[in-house]
Wavefront OBJ file of the C-alpha trace (Angstrom):
o trace
v 123.577 -60.870 -61.852
v 122.032 -61.262 -58.377
v 118.923 -59.659 -56.935
v 121.053 -57.370 -54.755
v 122.792 -55.892 -57.820
v 119.549 -55.079 -59.688
v 118.286 -51.544 -59.946
v 115.556 -50.391 -57.584
v 113.037 -50.244 -60.420
v 113.704 -53.851 -61.420
v 113.516 -54.957 -57.802
v 110.138 -53.286 -57.442
v 108.895 -54.812 -60.685
v 110.153 -58.315 -59.812
v 108.724 -58.068 -56.296
v 105.272 -56.945 -57.427
v 105.215 -59.520 -60.237
v 106.103 -62.249 -57.728
v 103.347 -61.087 -55.381
v 100.808 -60.926 -58.206
v 101.776 -64.367 -59.578
v 101.786 -66.066 -56.167
v 98.541 -64.367 -55.150
v 96.974 -65.214 -58.493
v 97.961 -68.874 -58.303
v 96.702 -69.121 -54.725
v 93.422 -67.469 -55.733
v 93.065 -69.839 -58.684
v 93.661 -72.899 -56.518
v 91.278 -71.767 -53.794
v 88.693 -70.506 -56.285
v 88.847 -73.697 -58.334
v 88.336 -75.852 -55.279
v 85.577 -73.610 -53.945
v 83.694 -73.554 -57.253
v 84.052 -77.305 -57.706
v 82.970 -78.088 -54.150
v 80.016 -75.706 -54.399
v 78.758 -77.248 -57.634
v 79.302 -80.821 -56.403
v 77.560 -79.953 -53.126
v 74.569 -78.625 -55.071
v 74.554 -81.788 -57.181
v 74.677 -83.982 -54.058
v 71.791 -82.051 -52.560
v 69.777 -82.551 -55.762
v 70.569 -86.250 -56.028
v 69.509 -86.716 -52.390
v 66.086 -85.320 -53.293
v 66.063 -87.411 -56.481
v 66.610 -90.562 -54.408
v 63.608 -89.649 -52.261
v 61.538 -89.281 -55.436
v 62.813 -92.630 -56.741
v 61.902 -94.288 -53.451
v 58.447 -92.736 -53.715
v 57.975 -94.208 -57.218
v 59.263 -97.592 -56.018
v 56.972 -97.609 -52.967
v 54.049 -96.394 -55.069
v 54.436 -99.373 -57.393
v 54.577 -101.734 -54.426
v 51.485 -100.029 -52.984
v 49.614 -100.501 -56.277
v 50.330 -104.251 -56.111
v 49.328 -104.318 -52.446
v 46.068 -102.455 -53.139
v 45.263 -104.743 -56.068
v 45.834 -107.911 -54.015
v 43.852 -106.462 -51.105
v 40.857 -105.467 -53.256
v 40.863 -108.781 -55.115
v 41.085 -110.812 -51.897
v 38.133 -108.884 -50.469
v 35.766 -109.906 -53.316
v 32.971 -112.078 -52.013
v 32.847 -114.214 -55.153
v 36.519 -115.119 -54.747
v 35.994 -116.197 -51.135
v 32.957 -118.299 -52.111
v 34.895 -119.962 -54.954
v 37.749 -120.837 -52.604
v 35.334 -122.080 -49.928
v 33.429 -124.280 -52.414
v 36.586 -125.464 -54.193
v 35.627 -124.207 -57.678
v 39.134 -124.205 -59.097
v 38.186 -123.530 -62.710
v 36.198 -120.452 -61.737
v 39.056 -119.215 -59.622
v 41.547 -119.731 -62.440
v 39.452 -117.915 -65.045
v 38.764 -114.938 -62.799
v 42.270 -114.556 -61.389
v 43.979 -115.056 -64.770
v 41.872 -112.194 -66.169
v 42.874 -110.036 -63.162
v 46.535 -110.909 -63.690
v 46.451 -110.098 -67.377
v 44.574 -106.812 -66.872
v 46.825 -105.595 -64.028
v 50.131 -106.675 -65.574
v 51.108 -108.954 -62.696
v 53.688 -111.635 -63.428
v 52.297 -114.058 -60.805
v 48.929 -114.432 -59.068
v 48.221 -117.549 -56.990
v 45.802 -118.809 -54.343
v 46.829 -121.121 -51.480
v 44.759 -123.074 -48.985
v 44.964 -122.382 -45.277
v 48.005 -124.671 -45.049
v 49.968 -122.729 -47.648
v 49.668 -125.181 -50.554
v 48.807 -123.690 -53.957
v 45.199 -124.258 -55.078
v 45.350 -122.128 -58.235
v 48.430 -121.058 -60.228
v 47.159 -118.662 -62.878
v 50.200 -118.843 -65.189
v 50.591 -122.654 -65.222
v 47.484 -124.367 -63.840
v 48.880 -127.721 -64.969
v 52.033 -127.372 -62.819
v 52.093 -129.529 -59.682
v 50.984 -127.862 -56.498
v 53.739 -126.834 -54.125
v 53.968 -125.583 -50.561
v 54.355 -121.814 -49.974
v 53.982 -121.961 -46.196
v 57.695 -121.144 -45.798
v 57.278 -117.943 -47.821
v 57.417 -115.034 -45.360
v 54.603 -112.981 -46.951
v 52.290 -116.002 -47.356
v 53.011 -117.127 -43.797
v 52.073 -113.683 -42.475
v 48.946 -113.527 -44.652
v 47.741 -116.911 -43.341
v 47.789 -115.348 -39.878
v 45.543 -112.538 -41.171
v 45.886 -109.169 -42.873
v 47.538 -107.761 -45.997
v 51.357 -107.766 -46.391
v 53.790 -106.643 -49.097
v 57.509 -106.314 -49.749
v 60.502 -107.047 -51.978
v 61.664 -110.658 -52.201
v 64.283 -112.767 -53.964
v 62.633 -115.642 -55.867
v 64.661 -118.743 -56.714
v 64.982 -120.113 -60.266
v 62.998 -123.256 -59.319
v 59.997 -121.234 -58.165
v 60.220 -119.031 -61.292
v 60.246 -122.144 -63.503
v 57.091 -123.391 -61.768
v 55.474 -120.072 -62.704
v 56.735 -120.113 -66.258
v 59.949 -120.553 -68.210
v 59.684 -117.003 -69.563
v 60.071 -115.587 -66.036
v 63.150 -117.749 -65.461
v 64.604 -116.496 -68.751
v 63.939 -112.869 -67.748
v 65.549 -113.398 -64.378
v 68.676 -115.061 -65.787
v 71.353 -112.385 -66.196
v 74.956 -112.869 -67.234
v 77.270 -111.040 -64.815
v 79.475 -108.746 -66.882
v 82.988 -107.565 -65.925
v 82.636 -104.105 -64.380
v 85.462 -101.654 -63.607
v 85.942 -101.001 -59.866
v 83.532 -103.799 -58.863
v 84.424 -106.283 -56.129
v 85.940 -109.604 -57.181
v 83.372 -112.379 -57.647
v 83.584 -115.887 -59.055
v 79.876 -116.064 -59.919
v 79.165 -115.468 -63.636
v 75.360 -115.939 -63.900
v 72.472 -114.797 -61.719
v 69.403 -117.061 -62.035
v 67.173 -115.902 -59.182
v 64.943 -112.862 -59.520
v 63.671 -109.915 -57.469
v 59.930 -109.410 -57.177
v 57.570 -106.835 -55.729
v 54.975 -109.046 -54.010
v 51.905 -108.794 -51.846
v 49.828 -111.427 -50.036
v 46.385 -111.100 -48.425
v 44.344 -113.445 -46.243
v 41.117 -114.971 -47.693
v 38.547 -115.101 -44.888
v 35.204 -116.796 -44.799
v 32.016 -115.277 -43.447
v 32.766 -116.780 -40.066
v 36.206 -115.080 -39.998
v 38.055 -118.351 -40.562
v 41.194 -118.143 -42.771
v 40.441 -120.040 -45.986
v 43.797 -119.375 -47.641
v 45.894 -116.611 -49.114
v 46.023 -114.650 -52.367
v 49.557 -113.670 -53.432
v 50.936 -112.018 -56.540
v 53.773 -109.862 -57.760
v 55.865 -108.352 -60.540
v 59.342 -109.531 -61.518
v 61.723 -106.540 -61.580
v 64.465 -108.218 -63.626
v 64.508 -106.535 -67.057
v 61.311 -104.676 -66.127
v 62.147 -101.007 -66.747
v 58.840 -99.445 -65.763
v 60.043 -98.138 -62.373
v 63.468 -96.826 -63.445
v 62.103 -95.159 -66.575
v 59.296 -93.622 -64.535
v 61.921 -92.162 -62.165
v 63.939 -90.768 -65.089
v 60.829 -89.275 -66.679
v 59.539 -87.794 -63.416
v 62.834 -86.444 -62.016
v 65.102 -85.756 -64.996
v 62.500 -85.253 -67.771
v 64.783 -86.744 -70.408
v 67.435 -84.030 -70.042
v 70.646 -84.767 -71.980
v 74.172 -83.377 -72.068
v 76.273 -83.754 -75.225
v 74.050 -86.607 -76.388
v 74.142 -88.434 -73.038
v 71.359 -88.777 -70.501
v 72.131 -86.682 -67.431
v 70.008 -88.617 -64.937
v 69.856 -92.385 -64.428
v 68.090 -94.798 -62.077
v 68.809 -98.438 -61.249
v 67.450 -101.299 -59.160
v 70.129 -103.739 -57.989
v 69.631 -107.352 -56.931
v 72.392 -107.542 -54.369
v 75.164 -105.723 -56.320
v 73.882 -106.669 -59.819
v 71.975 -104.301 -62.091
v 68.686 -106.007 -62.991
v 66.673 -102.921 -64.039
v 68.407 -99.755 -65.202
v 68.545 -96.951 -67.731
v 72.331 -96.583 -67.340
v 73.846 -97.229 -70.766
v 77.059 -99.041 -71.655
v 79.417 -97.892 -74.406
v 77.231 -99.607 -77.041
v 74.175 -97.640 -75.942
v 72.442 -100.703 -74.462
v 71.060 -100.844 -70.935
v 73.865 -101.928 -68.628
v 71.951 -104.915 -67.200
v 74.412 -107.415 -65.726
v 76.993 -104.833 -64.606
v 77.715 -104.437 -60.921
v 78.061 -101.679 -58.381
v 81.545 -100.467 -57.362
v 83.391 -102.110 -54.476
v 83.263 -98.940 -52.363
v 79.486 -98.538 -52.688
v 78.901 -102.270 -52.128
v 80.795 -102.118 -48.848
v 78.855 -99.080 -47.605
v 75.314 -99.992 -48.712
v 75.091 -103.794 -48.904
v 77.495 -104.676 -46.099
v 77.030 -101.780 -43.651
v 73.471 -100.908 -44.611
v 74.135 -97.161 -44.923
v 72.977 -94.755 -47.646
v 75.709 -93.511 -49.999
v 75.644 -89.961 -51.368
v 78.879 -89.151 -53.169
v 80.594 -89.418 -56.524
v 80.951 -92.983 -57.772
v 82.127 -94.744 -60.933
v 79.038 -96.119 -62.712
v 79.779 -98.614 -65.520
v 81.974 -96.334 -67.643
v 81.766 -92.808 -66.195
v 81.684 -90.786 -62.974
v 78.313 -89.801 -61.528
v 77.089 -87.870 -58.498
v 75.147 -90.744 -56.987
v 72.760 -91.686 -54.215
v 72.236 -95.293 -53.103
v 70.078 -96.790 -50.371
v 69.517 -100.428 -49.407
v 66.417 -102.457 -50.293
v 65.271 -104.869 -47.583
v 62.932 -107.870 -47.673
v 60.053 -108.199 -45.169
v 62.416 -109.913 -42.731
v 64.771 -106.875 -42.745
v 67.634 -108.446 -44.724
v 69.374 -106.314 -47.367
v 68.689 -107.887 -50.766
v 69.364 -105.026 -53.157
v 69.973 -101.345 -53.766
v 67.954 -98.436 -55.174
v 70.103 -95.913 -57.091
v 69.802 -92.536 -58.806
v 72.681 -90.598 -60.321
v 73.589 -87.383 -62.119
v 76.344 -87.321 -64.720
v 79.290 -85.518 -63.110
v 80.727 -84.101 -66.333
v 78.207 -81.218 -66.752
v 79.150 -79.908 -63.308
v 82.873 -80.300 -63.976
v 82.513 -78.542 -67.338
v 80.576 -75.728 -65.643
v 83.341 -75.384 -63.044
v 85.938 -75.357 -65.847
v 84.047 -72.612 -67.713
v 83.790 -70.519 -64.553
v 87.499 -70.951 -63.869
v 88.388 -70.162 -67.497
v 86.488 -66.891 -67.261
v 88.149 -66.197 -63.927
v 91.607 -66.914 -65.378
v 90.952 -64.656 -68.365
v 89.780 -61.836 -66.106
v 92.735 -62.368 -63.778
v 95.149 -62.329 -66.749
v 93.745 -59.031 -68.001
v 94.047 -57.591 -64.482
v 97.672 -58.770 -64.260
v 98.549 -57.133 -67.587
v 96.886 -53.890 -66.504
v 98.718 -53.984 -63.165
v 102.065 -54.640 -64.863
v 101.539 -51.645 -67.159
v 100.625 -49.458 -64.193
v 103.624 -50.749 -62.234
v 105.982 -49.980 -65.131
v 104.768 -46.381 -65.298
v 104.629 -45.838 -61.530
v 108.054 -47.321 -60.794
v 109.534 -45.054 -63.475
v 108.086 -41.973 -61.759
v 109.326 -43.210 -58.375
v 112.863 -44.200 -59.345
v 113.731 -41.191 -61.566
v 113.951 -38.691 -58.650
v 115.845 -41.321 -56.644
v 118.378 -41.658 -59.463
v 118.830 -37.868 -59.398
v 119.431 -38.014 -55.647
v 121.951 -40.827 -56.132
v 123.863 -38.691 -58.682
v 123.805 -35.766 -56.257
v 125.236 -37.885 -53.441
v 128.127 -38.887 -55.688
v 128.854 -35.215 -56.428
v 128.770 -34.358 -52.733
v 130.994 -37.348 -51.962
v 133.572 -35.796 -54.303
v 133.406 -32.616 -52.208
v 130.976 -30.470 -54.227
v 128.724 -29.252 -51.393
v 127.065 -26.706 -53.701
v 125.215 -29.388 -55.700
v 121.397 -29.373 -55.258
v 118.508 -31.640 -56.352
v 115.509 -30.223 -58.215
v 112.260 -30.789 -56.238
v 109.549 -31.903 -58.715
v 106.789 -33.191 -56.415
v 105.307 -32.837 -52.953
v 105.154 -36.549 -52.091
v 107.618 -38.594 -50.022
v 110.222 -38.516 -52.804
v 109.823 -34.727 -53.122
v 110.202 -34.372 -49.362
v 113.273 -36.609 -49.578
v 114.802 -34.313 -52.228
v 113.989 -31.257 -50.121
v 115.500 -32.949 -47.080
v 118.561 -33.829 -49.133
v 119.040 -30.164 -50.087
v 118.655 -29.085 -46.470
v 121.074 -31.824 -45.479
v 123.597 -30.392 -47.924
v 123.132 -26.940 -46.403
v 123.629 -28.414 -42.987
v 126.728 -30.236 -44.188
v 128.238 -26.925 -45.171
v 127.429 -25.473 -41.782
v 128.616 -28.634 -40.069
v 131.895 -28.497 -41.909
v 132.424 -24.991 -40.605
v 131.585 -25.970 -37.052
v 133.622 -29.176 -37.149
v 136.794 -27.425 -36.075
v 134.996 -25.764 -33.224
v 133.649 -29.140 -32.130
v 137.139 -30.552 -32.255
v 138.326 -27.873 -29.849
v 135.507 -28.517 -27.413
v 135.705 -32.319 -27.628
v 138.353 -32.711 -24.949
v 136.369 -30.484 -22.614
v 133.241 -32.614 -23.155
v 135.228 -35.834 -22.567
v 136.401 -34.427 -19.255
v 132.818 -33.528 -18.302
v 131.578 -37.001 -19.258
v 134.345 -38.617 -17.221
v 133.327 -36.563 -14.206
v 129.657 -37.556 -14.694
v 130.629 -41.254 -14.887
v 132.620 -40.900 -11.675
v 129.604 -39.317 -9.985
v 127.338 -42.126 -11.307
v 129.774 -44.729 -9.984
v 129.706 -43.008 -6.599
v 125.902 -43.135 -6.731
v 125.979 -46.885 -7.431
v 128.291 -47.401 -4.478
v 125.910 -45.364 -2.361
v 122.939 -47.511 -3.578
v 124.783 -50.672 -2.600
v 125.445 -49.149 0.799
v 121.755 -48.310 1.160
v 120.768 -51.884 0.200
v 123.132 -53.253 2.830
v 121.754 -50.705 5.272
v 118.227 -51.986 4.522
v 119.265 -55.525 5.387
v 120.972 -54.224 8.532
v 117.827 -52.255 9.408
v 115.756 -55.434 9.112
v 118.155 -57.184 11.491
v 118.129 -54.270 13.914
v 114.318 -54.134 13.732
v 114.169 -57.759 14.769
v 116.571 -57.120 17.664
v 114.737 -54.054 19.001
v 111.266 -55.580 18.632
v 111.417 -57.294 22.037
v 112.736 -54.219 23.942
v 110.004 -52.135 22.283
v 107.452 -54.680 23.462
v 108.757 -54.399 27.024
v 108.673 -50.605 26.883
v 105.103 -50.700 25.561
v 103.900 -53.122 28.265
v 105.480 -51.219 31.158
v 104.333 -47.875 29.726
v 100.754 -49.220 29.602
v 101.015 -50.477 33.209
v 102.453 -47.182 34.436
v 99.790 -45.243 32.505
v 97.034 -47.300 34.104
v 98.459 -46.576 37.588
v 98.860 -42.824 36.944
v 95.891 -40.535 37.681
v 94.633 -38.567 34.693
v 95.124 -35.273 36.545
v 98.794 -36.072 37.125
v 101.300 -33.941 35.161
v 103.026 -37.199 34.071
v 99.831 -38.741 32.618
v 99.934 -36.900 29.277
v 103.657 -37.609 28.868
v 103.094 -41.332 29.531
v 100.226 -41.407 27.014
v 102.488 -39.895 24.328
v 105.176 -42.470 25.201
v 102.615 -45.289 24.709
v 101.382 -43.771 21.430
v 104.851 -43.243 19.951
v 106.078 -46.645 21.198
v 103.037 -48.291 19.544
v 103.877 -46.454 16.313
v 107.501 -47.648 16.529
v 106.301 -51.221 17.065
v 103.991 -50.979 14.040
v 106.887 -49.662 11.929
v 109.135 -52.499 13.140
v 106.434 -55.097 12.476
v 105.821 -53.705 8.971
v 109.552 -53.662 8.311
v 109.847 -57.293 9.396
v 106.866 -58.335 7.291
v 108.379 -56.617 4.265
v 111.907 -57.977 4.846
v 110.848 -61.540 5.673
v 107.210 -62.138 4.625
v 105.846 -65.472 5.780
v 104.817 -68.157 3.266
v 101.087 -68.119 2.466
v 98.842 -70.787 3.985
v 96.762 -71.767 0.958
v 93.208 -73.078 1.300
v 90.255 -73.381 -1.075
v 87.856 -70.516 -0.366
v 85.613 -67.852 -1.870
v 87.178 -64.479 -2.659
v 83.762 -62.864 -2.181
v 83.673 -64.183 1.413
v 87.125 -62.671 2.090
v 85.916 -59.264 0.838
v 82.803 -59.500 3.038
v 84.925 -60.337 6.122
v 87.238 -57.386 5.450
v 84.237 -55.051 5.102
v 82.659 -56.442 8.291
v 85.812 -55.497 10.232
v 85.930 -51.969 8.803
v 82.345 -50.799 8.185
v 81.640 -49.921 11.849
v 84.757 -47.780 12.212
v 84.274 -43.995 12.437
v 86.200 -43.454 9.187
v 83.512 -45.369 7.246
v 80.374 -43.795 8.758
v 79.844 -41.406 5.804
v 81.121 -43.726 3.066
v 78.629 -45.582 0.822
v 79.938 -49.030 -0.107
v 78.546 -50.550 -3.316
v 79.216 -54.192 -4.152
v 78.945 -55.726 -7.627
v 79.948 -59.406 -7.472
v 79.535 -61.687 -10.494
v 79.497 -65.501 -9.937
v 83.069 -66.310 -8.868
v 84.991 -69.608 -8.822
v 86.632 -70.687 -5.571
v 90.419 -70.215 -5.469
v 93.254 -71.627 -3.392
v 94.613 -68.564 -1.485
v 95.872 -67.444 1.941
v 92.713 -66.035 3.536
v 94.489 -63.897 6.180
v 97.002 -62.386 3.753
v 94.372 -61.664 1.079
v 92.120 -60.090 3.738
v 95.082 -57.910 4.804
v 95.537 -56.755 1.190
v 91.830 -55.901 0.790
v 91.758 -54.051 4.147
v 94.864 -52.012 3.221
v 93.312 -50.944 -0.085
v 89.883 -50.197 1.467
v 91.440 -48.107 4.290
v 93.606 -46.181 1.782
v 90.488 -45.494 -0.324
v 88.556 -44.250 2.736
v 91.448 -41.962 3.764
v 91.742 -40.649 0.186
v 88.046 -39.686 0.339
v 88.552 -38.097 3.815
v 85.796 -40.338 5.200
v 83.083 -39.118 2.768
v 82.199 -40.539 -0.658
v 81.385 -43.801 -2.460
v 83.538 -46.938 -2.596
v 82.554 -49.411 -5.340
v 83.881 -52.986 -5.178
v 83.521 -55.114 -8.320
v 84.534 -58.751 -8.620
v 84.327 -60.883 -11.765
v 86.083 -63.833 -13.425
v 87.339 -63.522 -16.995
v 88.072 -67.093 -18.127
v 89.262 -65.905 -21.543
v 91.908 -63.632 -19.993
v 92.568 -66.116 -17.166
v 92.079 -63.701 -14.243
v 89.754 -63.174 -11.304
v 89.576 -59.376 -10.946
v 88.640 -57.381 -7.806
v 88.375 -53.603 -8.395
v 88.203 -50.931 -5.644
v 86.917 -47.630 -7.086
v 86.833 -44.567 -4.834
v 85.648 -40.994 -5.390
v 88.720 -39.377 -3.859
v 91.291 -37.045 -5.344
v 93.077 -39.765 -7.326
v 96.831 -40.398 -7.544
v 99.344 -37.917 -8.879
v 101.308 -39.139 -11.930
v 104.625 -38.559 -10.161
v 103.455 -40.694 -7.186
v 102.137 -43.620 -9.243
v 105.593 -45.054 -10.050
v 106.634 -45.073 -6.357
v 103.322 -46.208 -4.898
v 104.531 -49.708 -3.980
v 108.019 -48.648 -2.814
v 108.798 -49.350 0.884
v 108.352 -46.339 3.218
v 106.769 -44.199 0.478
v 103.627 -42.459 1.717
v 101.600 -39.406 0.772
v 100.065 -39.155 4.235
v 101.060 -36.697 6.919
v 104.032 -37.509 9.146
v 102.995 -39.936 11.844
v 99.881 -41.214 9.999
v 101.456 -43.921 7.854
v 104.537 -46.130 7.634
v 104.606 -46.466 3.815
v 104.686 -50.271 4.100
v 100.990 -51.204 3.600
v 100.962 -51.240 -0.207
v 104.500 -52.686 -0.359
v 103.407 -55.638 1.789
v 100.168 -55.982 -0.238
v 102.185 -56.022 -3.484
v 104.457 -58.746 -2.035
v 101.436 -60.877 -0.971
v 99.736 -60.668 -4.368
v 103.074 -61.415 -6.079
v 103.321 -64.637 -4.002
v 99.838 -65.531 -5.258
v 101.162 -65.120 -8.858
v 98.838 -62.132 -9.285
v 99.047 -58.422 -10.060
v 98.006 -55.081 -8.543
v 97.198 -52.396 -11.114
v 96.481 -48.716 -10.365
v 94.832 -46.072 -12.507
v 92.794 -42.887 -12.099
v 89.081 -42.994 -12.868
v 87.720 -40.448 -15.344
v 86.165 -37.633 -13.361
v 88.326 -38.233 -10.286
v 89.081 -41.082 -7.944
v 91.513 -43.983 -8.024
v 90.990 -47.594 -9.130
v 93.015 -50.410 -7.543
v 92.677 -53.730 -9.420
v 93.758 -56.997 -7.774
v 94.187 -59.777 -10.371
v 94.386 -63.420 -9.227
v 95.113 -66.177 -11.792
v 92.409 -68.694 -12.753
v 94.775 -71.102 -14.494
v 96.679 -72.309 -11.427
v 96.673 -76.070 -10.881
v 94.619 -75.932 -7.673
v 91.841 -73.669 -8.938
v 88.426 -75.296 -8.641
v 86.596 -74.852 -11.917
l 1 2 3 4 5 6 7 8 9 10 11 12 13 14 15 16 17 18 19 20 21 22 23 24 25 26 27 28 29 30 31 32 33 34 35 36 37 38 39 40 41 42 43 44 45 46 47 48 49 50 51 52 53 54 55 56 57 58 59 60 61 62 63 64 65 66 67 68 69 70 71 72 73 74 75 76 77 78 79 80 81 82 83 84 85 86 87 88 89 90 91 92 93 94 95 96 97 98 99 100 101 102 103 104 105 106 107 108 109 110 111 112 113 114 115 116 117 118 119 120 121 122 123 124 125 126 127 128 129 130 131 132 133 134 135 136 137 138 139 140 141 142 143 144 145 146 147 148 149 150 151 152 153 154 155 156 157 158 159 160 161 162 163 164 165 166 167 168 169 170 171 172 173 174 175 176 177 178 179 180 181 182 183 184 185 186 187 188 189 190 191 192 193 194 195 196 197 198 199 200 201 202 203 204 205 206 207 208 209 210 211 212 213 214 215 216 217 218 219 220 221 222 223 224 225 226 227 228 229 230 231 232 233 234 235 236 237 238 239 240 241 242 243 244 245 246 247 248 249 250 251 252 253 254 255 256 257 258 259 260 261 262 263 264 265 266 267 268 269 270 271 272 273 274 275 276 277 278 279 280 281 282 283 284 285 286 287 288 289 290 291 292 293 294 295 296 297 298 299 300 301 302 303 304 305 306 307 308 309 310 311 312 313 314 315 316 317 318 319 320 321 322 323 324 325 326 327 328 329 330 331 332 333 334 335 336 337 338 339 340 341 342 343 344 345 346 347 348 349 350 351 352 353 354 355 356 357 358 359 360 361 362 363 364 365 366 367 368 369 370 371 372 373 374 375 376 377 378 379 380 381 382 383 384 385 386 387 388 389 390 391 392 393 394 395 396 397 398 399 400 401 402 403 404 405 406 407 408 409 410 411 412 413 414 415 416 417 418 419 420 421 422 423 424 425 426 427 428 429 430 431 432 433 434 435 436 437 438 439 440 441 442 443 444 445 446 447 448 449 450 451 452 453 454 455 456 457 458 459 460 461 462 463 464 465 466 467 468 469 470 471 472 473 474 475 476 477 478 479 480 481 482 483 484 485 486 487 488 489 490 491 492 493 494 495 496 497 498 499 500 501 502 503 504 505 506 507 508 509 510 511 512 513 514 515 516 517 518 519 520 521 522 523 524 525 526 527 528 529 530 531 532 533 534 535 536 537 538 539 540 541 542 543 544 545 546 547 548 549 550 551 552 553 554 555 556 557 558 559 560 561 562 563 564 565 566 567 568 569 570 571 572 573 574 575 576 577 578 579 580 581 582 583 584 585 586 587 588 589 590 591 592 593 594 595 596 597 598 599 600 601 602 603 604 605 606 607 608 609 610 611 612 613 614 615 616 617 618 619 620 621 622 623 624 625 626 627 628 629 630 631 632 633 634 635 636 637 638 639 640 641 642 643 644 645 646 647 648 649 650 651 652 653 654 655 656 657 658 659 660
């Protein structure tokens, strides 16, 4: 069974079901994507703010260390102890400061950068810190702080426990970049260094100290507490924070599958490339240890500007995906209920629609068998009811038509004869049109041939008229000869221009200037003395046109408008460029009597004129139409509401030589 052989009701049901299913699936796909993208976008916006908060906590901790070092270095007793070389006093005081403040290192150097006092291991040999960037800056004066990578050797000089804290085994991490290194022994520290100055302003040395971040969870847990407030989802922490040394987690509250902090895991290859290599922040979903998070990363730089690590915050992606799934499940349930309701409605409606149609189909079969008395019961006033009523009237008409069929048969031959005669007359008309076309070409040739004799007649008539006294009886006759000869010459010239118009001489110019020149030639004529000319020119681009031909077009239209107003009224000229439509439009709006509907179709036909005999050749608008056509433009005509005609000249803006 094919679709064509199904009943109308089944076709309607199948069609509507297909539309509902396709529309529903499309809505589900679009809605699912929209909901997911909206939720993820909100999560990304939140994690961006969370990263700012994490950076604030990180910088605040560094500022605390900086303030502590600055205040300690400013103590007068410390400067006196350094100046007098009282090492034991320095050690006792600074060790107490280090223990009270929780610093991992606190040392004093001389003005050459060599350590005078190492609070953690006073017995360790002195070493040179002049190559340390912060110490070097402090020895030049001031207070400086930053994040630095400290080598294992320097950590060992401070204490083996720091070296043990810094040592981290690099664990295999899904999606991380390949790396041969298996152990990280150096550490990352928040450090500050301040100059120790004597009373005379001389630099005595430097005080430097810091906190080792490796396995120090104070900052990351502070971020989690401040931003995420311990929120959990299905037993898992929603928000996490991490400090990376290069691409290695050294301080984090991200948990591995065993529930331990994922220290020693690494950042994904994609994030490493963006943040550590290119130095750009990363705000997107990323795979973190064993799950997907909406994450934000930004690089950490040492005082010299080199990228040495990454600061990270992340939101577990699963709550947002589960929310999107719940929204879509509710949407699917609602859509399913709507589909079932629509199907029930369709089943009932299609039954009401197709039942009258089935009755009509049965009636047509009866009529096809010749029973023209069969009628269909009209049960409604809708389209189907009107169809049944029309069917009954059609049956009535069929009966009448059957009766008149014989009469039509008798008159058919007569009608065929009449049609044949009409076709013969039409053919004769076509032959006559072809003759007229040939006659037009012949007239153009004759016009060219008689142009010179007309010129001679006009010249000699003028000469004779000049030599004839005005009181001579022949003077008036000669004047009429000159007038009528001039009219003949104008007709011949117009005929030649229409039959063989010259090619336009295109130059780049302003259409507004052409309008002004045309008005300057006409405004002083008697016909325009009582006509008010209003100009409304918008900024116009310059076009490549034939100035003389376009001026001729404008003058023809302006003169026609003045004659239509009988020399009294208002002529409005508007010019504007519509780049969207691609036209430069010049409108001529008069307050005359307008154009009759029957004349509008013939307005541009050669020799058609509504003027009195002898006042027009009927070629002005035909020639104007031909000129604008050669410029790839249009001339449109309409009547203005309230009277008057509107001629619109449209010139294209999209020609290759238009100056934008």
